[in-house]
N, C-alpha and C positions, 0 to 999 in steps of 0.2 A: 229432548236428543239433541246435542251440542251443534254448535254449528258449524266444525268440525265436520261433524258427521256426517251434517246436513249437505255439506261440498260432498262431503265422498257420492252420494246419490247424484248430486248436480252432474259429478262427473261422469256418469251413469246415464242419465238424461240431462243433458246439457241444454235444453229448451224451455224458457217462463213460459207458460201461460197468465195471464189476468181475467181475460174475457171468455166464457164459455162460451160465444157467439165464432170465435175465431182458433178455437184448440187446437192447440198441432198436439200430431200422435207420441207417443212418449217423451211426452213435454211435463214443466210437475208444475199445476193451477195453484196460482197463492191469490188466495181469498181475502180477497183488500176490501176496507169497507167507505164506502164515500156518505155523501150527505143523503144519496137518493136511489141508495141500494148495497148490498150487504152479500160479498161475494161469500159468508160459510154456507147460504143458502144453496148453493149451484156446487157445492165440492162433491158430490154423487155424479151430478149431470156432466161435471168434466171430467170425470173417470169414466162416465160410458161415454165420451166422444172420445177418448182415447190419451185420455192424459194418465200417467203411470201413478204420481202421488197427488195427493191437494193437500196444501198446508193450511190449518183452521185457528181460529183463535175463541174457538164456540164451541165445546164441546156438542154432536152432533146425537141425536136420539140412540141412530141405532151404531153402532160401532164400526167401524173396515179397517183393516189392517193395512189399505193403501191411505187412509186418513190422519196425517201428524197432528199433534192437537199443541199449540204452542201459546205463549203470553201475549204475541201483538204481533199477526203477521207481517204488519210494513216493516216493524221492527228489525224483523227479522228477515225479511229479503235485504235490508240494507247492510246488514251484520253480512249476510252470506255475500254481497256486494263486493264488499270493502276485504272481505276474506280471500274472496278469488282474486282479485288489485292483486292482492300481495304473493298471490301462489304462482298469479301468472308474470310474464317474466319481458310482461309490455310497458314500456314507456307509453306514459300518459301526458297526454295536450290538456288542455284547459284555459277554454275559450268562453268568457262572457261579454256584456256591456250595453248598451240601452238599443243600440240599434244596429245591425249588420250581423248579427251571431251567427245565424246561418248560412247566411248567404258565406263568409269566411270561414265557418267550420267546410263548408262543404271543399273552396277554392284551396285551402289547406289539404287536407286529402285528396286530392285531386292530384295536386302537385306531391304532398310524399309519396304516394300510393307508385309514383313512379320506381320509385326504385325499393321501397319498404312494403311486407305488408302491413295492410292498416284495416282497420274499423272504424268509423263513426257514428255518431249518435245520430238517429234515422228520423229524419223528418223536424222538430223541436221538442223531442222529448227531455227535457234539460231541467226537470223540478226533483222532487226529494224522490218518486217512482221514477222518472225518467232515465235519472244519474244510475243509480246501482241498475235499471233493466241494460242501459248499454254495457255498463261494466260488466254484467253479465254472460254477455256477446261476446268477448275476448277470448281468442279459443290461444291453443296452446304455441299454435307458432306463430301469431301475431305479436308486432316488433313494433306495433305507436299506435296507441287507439286517441283519435282527438274529439272530447267530450265536450260538446256546450252547455254552460250552465246558466238557467236563467234565474229574476230570484226580480219581489216586487214587495220583498222587506228590508229590512237591515237583519246581520247575522245568516241568513240564508245561503248567502255563498258558502261563507265560515262552516256551516252544516256540512254543504256540499264536499267542500275539498277533506272536511274529514272522512267523508265516504272515497272520493277516489284517490285522496292522495296525490296530486298531479306533482309531477316533476318536471312540467313547461308550465304557463301562462299567458296570456296573453286577454287586454281589455280592449275590445275593440273602439269603444268610447264612451263617452260618460253624458246622458241627453237628460229632457223632462218626459223619463216613461214612468209608468206608476208612481205615478206622483204620490195619489191616496196611500198607497202603503208606506214609502217613500217618505212621505210629508214634504220633502224640498228639493231641488236639485242637487243642495248638500248632501243631503240625506243619500241621495244616488250616489254617490259622490264616494260617499264612507262605505254604504253598502258593496255597488261595484270592485272597491278598493281592496276588499276582505282578500279578492284570489289575489293578486301580490303580497299583501301583508302576509298569505300563507306562503308564497314562496318565498318570502324573504327571510322569515321567521327560521325557515327548514332550508335554508340557504339554498335555495333549490334556481333553475336559471327561470325568467321571463325575459319575453318578448315587447316593445313599444313601441310608441309612434313618438319618435322623439320631437315633432310638430306639435304633439297636443302637450299644451302649458302645465297641464295637472299633472298628465303623468312622467313631465320631465322633473314638474319641482320635486317632487315626491322619490324620485327613483338618481336623482342625479349621483348619490355617495355609495349607491348598489353596486357592487362588481359584476355579478355574474348576472348581466343583460344582452342583449344586442337587438339593435334596435332599427328603423328605417329614419330619411329623413329627407327631405329636397333640397335642404341648403345646409345643415350642419354639418360638415367635412369626417367628424370624428363617428358618424356615426352609415351605417349603410345607405348609396346615395340613389335614389329611386325619381324620375320625376315623370309628372304627368304632362304629355303631349296636348291633348285638346280631349273633351267628352262632348264630342259631338255628332251623334246621339253617343256614340262609342267610347268606352276610356279606352285611350291610347298611353302607352306606359315607354317611357326610355330608361333600358336597365344597361352599364355599363355601354358596348356599342350594340345592344340590342333592341331593337322590335316589337314593343308584345298587344297588338290588338285584340283587346277580348270582347266579346259578348256582352258585355254589363256596360248600361247607361248610367249615364248623369255620374258627377266627382265625387263623390259621396260613396263611388265603390271603388272610387280610386284606392284607398288607404286598406280596403279589403284583401284588395288585389297585391297591395305593398306585403301585409301581413302574410301571406302563400309565398310569395318572393322571398321573403327572409326568411323565411324557416327551409323554405326550399335549399338558402345558401350556407344555412345553419348546419343543415342536414348532408351539407358536400353532395346536393342533387346537378346535373350538370345545367347550366344555364337554358339552354338547350331544350329540357325535357321539362323544365318549368315554362319555358312558352308552350311547350306544345298542350302543357294541362290547363293552365286560364285559359288559353287561345279556344279549346276545346270543350268549356267551361259553357252551359247555356241554360240560363234561371229556369225554376219551371215552380210551379204551387203558387201562383198567382202573384210571385215577386220579381219586378220591374222586369216583365214578360213584352218583348216584343209582337204584337199581332196585328197580319195586315188584316183588311177586311174592308169590303167593296170599295178598291182606292185609299182608304182612311190609314193610315198609318196609327194604333191602340198600344199607350205604355201604361200594360195593365201592372199596378203596384197595390195590390187590395189584398195583400196579406196583415199585413199590419199598419198601426200609423200611433205616431205622436206626434208632439210638438215640433219637435229635433226634426225630427226624420222625416216632418209632413213641408216643413219650410226649408230644407236639401231637396227635396224632391221638385216645391213650388219654384226654384231659383235653378235650379238645373233644367227645369223646363221651359224656365223663359229663357234663358239661355241659348235655347235650339232655334236654329237659321230655318225657317221654320215659315209658311206665312198663314195659317190659319191654328190659334190652338185653341182647344175646347177642355175647359178645365171639370172635374167631377171630384166631389171633397166629399166625404161621410166622417160622420165623427168619431174622436178620438174617445177611446174610454181609461179608466183608471185614472181621473185626473184628479178626483177629491173637489175641495173646496175650489182647486184653479181654475176646472173645466171653463166655465164663462169668460174668465179672462184670456184663459190660452185658444178659445177657439174663438173670441171674436179679433185677437193680436192675424190669427193665421187668415181670415176672412179680411183684414186691413191690408193683410198682404197682398191676399189673389186679388184684392181689387187696386192697389198698386204697381203689381206688373202689369195690367191692364191686357189679360187673355180675352180674345175676340169674345170668349161666352164662357161663365161662370157659373156651377149648378152644387150647392153646396146640400145638405141630403141626413137628415138626423135635427132630434130633437135639441140635441145644442147648439148646433148651427143657426138653427131656425130662431135660437132666442138672439141670436147678434144683431147687431144693430148696424143694417147694411144693403145698398140698394142693389145685390147681387140677387139672382134667383138663389131662393129656398125654400126646402121642402121639409118637411115636417117628418118625415115615412118613404119607405120607397114606394111605397105602393104610389103616393101623390107625385111623385117624381115620374112612375113608369104610367099611369093616367099623361104628365104633361108631354113626356118623350111620343109617345103614339100618335100625336102631333107634329112632331118636331121633326124637319126638314134639317138633317144633317150635311153641312157644309162638303164641296165635292175635296176631293184631297185635304184632309185634314189632318190634323194631330190631335190628338187625343189623350190626357192621362190622371186616370183613375184612380185616387187613393183614400183611404180608409182604412178603419179600424175592424177585425177579421171579422166582429160581430156584424157588422154594416151588410155582409158578402155581397160587397161588390160588383163581384164579377160576372151578376146579376146582371149588368147593365150592357152584357155584351148581346146579352140573347133579344135585345128591344130593338136597340140602333138597328 
């Protein structure tokens, strides 16, 4: 079966399922494989639960006319996504970067959806499977799709660009994330820059933070760009007024009061503002979209609990985002500040050095109390409180009395699941 023929079937049944635990009726089930599962073994179960077709790459013992055999299910999914992307009229905005991708994507979608029919990546489905699934969610009336792209090694963004073929793109920043795969910060820069390389090679349009010296140096001579800056007059000027704790912004003569905390969210808002301006969305609607956006899923959430203010930023962490969060938290005008930091993952042979650096910074900033959690933080040389596991922290906190009217920052990699602290305090 050709991709064109499969796409004709997809137009009849335009929902993709990959998990038999949550099958949508009248969907097409793609039997993907992983280290611990083989979707081929669930092909018939998917049909029994409501799928119209199952796409497999292993011959089953008892044939079924609703089961389609292909050479490779994953490659077929990716090719189908690329075909659908070309079939639809939607423009694609791709977002990548070390930190802030998902928040930036959500802000951009909030702004652009004020005037256009949009779709955006759900959650952080931003890899070689998630990007195709996002593209296959584009409808015939979709005008703009905001597609998040993640990567943990070089050439991954280039590959995702070959599937999504973006018309526009933006890199949030270059930070010390996924060093185990990229090898170094320079490797991160090379890997993330593959988005801008694709856009420039194909004479597409890109957006940039002109105050980021790396971005500016790479794109000085490229014409099809639209950037923002706090100081450089040749770019769209956006001013950070304050971040104590919420980011307040001045654009032209308009003040935008966001519900996002920390200076590190300023550029995320700027990206959404500059794209809104590019797509001719009135500043009043841009302001409305940003001011009404509330972060969720453990991303810089503000939680009031028993008279204390908790900043829950436990979705993910790397050295760059951790440093920014600590400095932002330190600058808040609060009397009592308590810090809970969990291990940062995927740092490879730099893990010891990077965890020690964060422990030293936490000590230097003189918070009232600091709790370091995880095997990597436990190895650091510091006088701060440290625990080699969440369970050892839990045992300690049962005897710990939280000072009244405290401000808490909880931050760590997703695998640490530090939101569990909320149930203990």
